[in-house]
C-alpha positions as CSV (number, residue, x, y, z in Angstrom):
1,M,-14.8,-8.5,23.2
2,K,-12.3,-11.4,23.1
3,I,-9.6,-11.2,20.4
4,Y,-9.9,-14.9,19.8
5,T,-13.2,-16.3,18.6
6,K,-12.1,-19.7,17.5
7,T,-14.3,-19.5,14.5
8,G,-11.2,-19.6,12.2
9,D,-9.8,-22.7,13.7
10,T,-10.8,-24.9,10.9
11,G,-9.0,-22.6,8.2
12,T,-12.0,-20.3,7.3
13,T,-12.7,-16.7,8.0
14,A,-15.7,-14.3,7.6
15,L,-16.0,-11.7,5.1
16,F,-17.7,-8.5,6.1
17,G,-21.5,-9.6,5.6
18,G,-21.0,-13.1,7.2
19,K,-20.0,-15.3,4.2
20,R,-17.4,-17.8,5.3
21,V,-14.3,-18.5,3.0
22,S,-11.1,-20.3,3.0
23,K,-8.2,-18.3,4.7
24,S,-6.3,-19.2,1.4
25,D,-8.9,-17.6,-0.7
26,L,-7.5,-15.0,-3.1
27,R,-9.7,-12.2,-1.4
28,I,-8.1,-13.1,2.0
29,E,-4.5,-13.1,0.4
30,T,-5.4,-9.7,-1.3
31,Y,-6.5,-7.8,1.8
32,G,-3.9,-9.6,3.9
33,T,-1.3,-8.1,1.6
34,V,-2.9,-4.6,2.0
35,D,-2.7,-5.1,5.8
36,E,1.0,-6.1,5.4
37,L,1.6,-2.9,3.5
38,N,-0.2,-0.9,6.0
39,A,2.3,-2.3,8.7
40,Y,5.2,-1.2,6.4
41,I,3.6,2.2,6.1
42,G,3.5,2.5,10.0
43,L,7.3,1.4,9.9
44,L,8.0,4.4,7.6
45,R,5.9,6.6,9.7
46,D,8.1,5.8,12.7
47,Q,11.4,6.7,10.8
48,S,12.6,9.8,12.1
49,V,13.3,11.2,8.6
50,N,9.6,11.0,8.0
51,S,8.5,13.0,11.0
52,I,7.4,16.0,8.7
53,R,5.4,13.6,6.8
54,K,3.6,11.7,9.7
55,E,0.2,13.3,8.9
56,V,0.5,12.2,5.2
57,L,1.5,8.5,6.1
58,I,-1.5,8.3,8.6
59,E,-3.8,9.6,5.8
60,I,-2.2,6.7,3.6
61,Q,-2.8,4.2,6.4
62,D,-6.4,5.3,6.9
63,R,-6.9,4.7,3.1
64,L,-5.3,1.3,3.2
65,F,-8.0,0.5,5.9
66,T,-10.5,1.5,3.7
67,I,-9.2,-0.6,0.9
68,G,-9.0,-3.6,3.3
69,S,-12.6,-2.9,4.1
70,I,-13.7,-2.8,0.5
71,L,-11.7,-6.1,-0.2
72,A,-13.1,-7.8,2.9
73,T,-16.8,-7.3,1.6
74,E,-18.4,-9.5,-0.8
75,P,-19.1,-7.6,-4.0
76,A,-22.9,-8.3,-4.3
77,N,-23.3,-7.3,-0.3
78,T,-25.0,-3.9,-0.4
79,K,-25.9,-4.2,3.3
80,V,-22.5,-3.4,4.6
81,K,-21.7,0.3,4.8
82,L,-18.4,0.9,3.7
83,P,-16.0,4.0,3.7
84,A,-15.4,5.3,0.2
85,L,-12.3,5.6,-1.8
86,R,-12.3,8.6,-4.0
87,E,-10.6,10.5,-6.8
88,E,-9.4,13.1,-4.2
89,D,-7.5,10.4,-2.6
90,V,-5.5,9.7,-5.7
91,A,-5.0,13.4,-6.1
92,F,-3.6,13.7,-2.8
93,L,-0.9,11.3,-3.5
94,E,-0.3,13.1,-6.9
95,K,0.2,16.4,-5.0
96,Q,2.6,14.6,-2.7
97,I,4.4,13.1,-5.5
98,D,4.8,16.6,-7.3
99,G,5.9,18.3,-4.3
100,M,8.7,16.0,-3.5
101,E,9.8,15.9,-7.1
102,E,10.4,19.5,-7.2
103,A,13.3,19.2,-5.1
104,L,14.7,16.0,-6.4
105,P,17.4,15.9,-9.4
106,P,15.9,14.2,-12.4
107,M,16.3,10.4,-12.7
108,R,18.8,9.4,-15.4
109,S,18.6,5.5,-14.7
110,F,16.9,3.0,-12.6
111,V,18.1,3.3,-9.0
112,L,19.2,0.2,-6.8
113,P,17.1,-0.1,-3.6
114,G,19.1,0.7,-0.7
115,G,21.7,3.4,0.6
116,H,20.1,3.7,4.2
117,Q,18.2,1.4,6.4
118,S,15.1,3.9,6.3
119,V,15.1,4.0,2.5
120,S,15.4,0.3,2.3
121,F,12.2,0.1,4.5
122,C,10.6,2.4,1.8
123,H,11.6,0.2,-1.0
124,I,10.1,-2.8,0.7
125,A,6.8,-0.9,1.4
126,R,6.9,0.0,-2.3
127,T,7.3,-3.7,-3.6
128,V,4.6,-5.0,-1.1
129,C,2.4,-2.3,-2.7
130,R,3.2,-3.6,-6.1
131,R,2.3,-7.2,-5.0
132,A,-1.0,-6.0,-3.3
133,E,-1.8,-4.2,-6.7
134,R,-1.3,-7.4,-8.7
135,H,-3.5,-9.4,-6.3
136,V,-6.3,-6.9,-6.7
137,I,-6.0,-7.2,-10.5
138,A,-6.1,-11.0,-10.1
139,L,-9.1,-10.8,-7.9
140,H,-10.8,-8.4,-10.2
141,A,-10.3,-10.7,-13.1
142,A,-12.5,-13.3,-10.9
143,E,-15.0,-11.0,-9.4
144,P,-15.5,-7.2,-9.6
145,V,-13.4,-5.0,-7.4
146,D,-13.8,-1.1,-7.2
147,T,-11.3,0.1,-9.8
148,M,-10.4,3.1,-7.5
149,V,-8.5,0.4,-5.4
150,I,-6.3,-0.4,-8.4
151,K,-5.8,3.2,-9.2
152,Y,-4.9,4.1,-5.7
153,L,-2.5,1.2,-5.2
154,N,-0.8,2.1,-8.4
155,R,-0.5,5.7,-7.4
156,L,0.8,4.7,-4.1
157,S,3.5,2.6,-5.3
158,D,4.7,5.7,-7.4
159,Y,4.5,7.8,-4.1
160,L,6.6,5.4,-2.3
161,F,9.2,5.4,-4.9
162,V,9.3,9.1,-4.9
163,L,9.5,9.1,-1.1
164,S,12.4,6.7,-1.1
165,R,14.4,9.2,-3.3
166,K,13.3,12.1,-1.2
167,M,14.3,10.2,2.1
168,A,17.7,9.2,0.6
169,Q,18.3,12.9,-0.2
170,E,17.3,14.2,3.1
171,L,19.4,11.4,4.7
172,G,22.4,12.3,2.6
173,A,22.3,8.6,1.2
174,E,23.9,7.7,-2.0
175,E,21.5,6.6,-4.7
176,T,23.2,4.0,-6.7
177,P,22.2,3.9,-10.3
178,W,21.7,0.6,-12.0
179,K,24.4,0.1,-14.8
180,P,23.5,-3.0,-16.7
181,R,26.2,-5.3,-17.7
182,M,26.6,-5.4,-21.5
């Protein structure tokens, strides 16, 4: 199978099921942003500080491929067999969040992103996750999207925030509190 098909040379692409849409379609923008997020999760997985979380991050990447498949399929198309996104997937993230928070000091203010390059990568992943979530919500306003996708991305952004704090702790990086100028 060749990687190039030339079918997209006119600015369209095919959804699962065959329907062709513009590459600027909101559905394409949405699953493209999920793909971007998945690449950032891969970058996080490659950080040595996350070697103990490699399997968790691979699990998240797998779920993001599931979400991409869901988003790349026309809502009315029942002929395409898709992997499922389940409540257990959200519960898995919540369990990871709870485990990390046990060892973290309580938050007393907002934290400025940064402190270490690896932590900054995590904050970038978090903001891309939020953007993906916003795109899914906009798409859902136009046509139905499995609401588990919205729930999962919302919880994933929470996970990434807590992960950034945990990484900062493990790396000995300073968390800089936001002190609003009044």
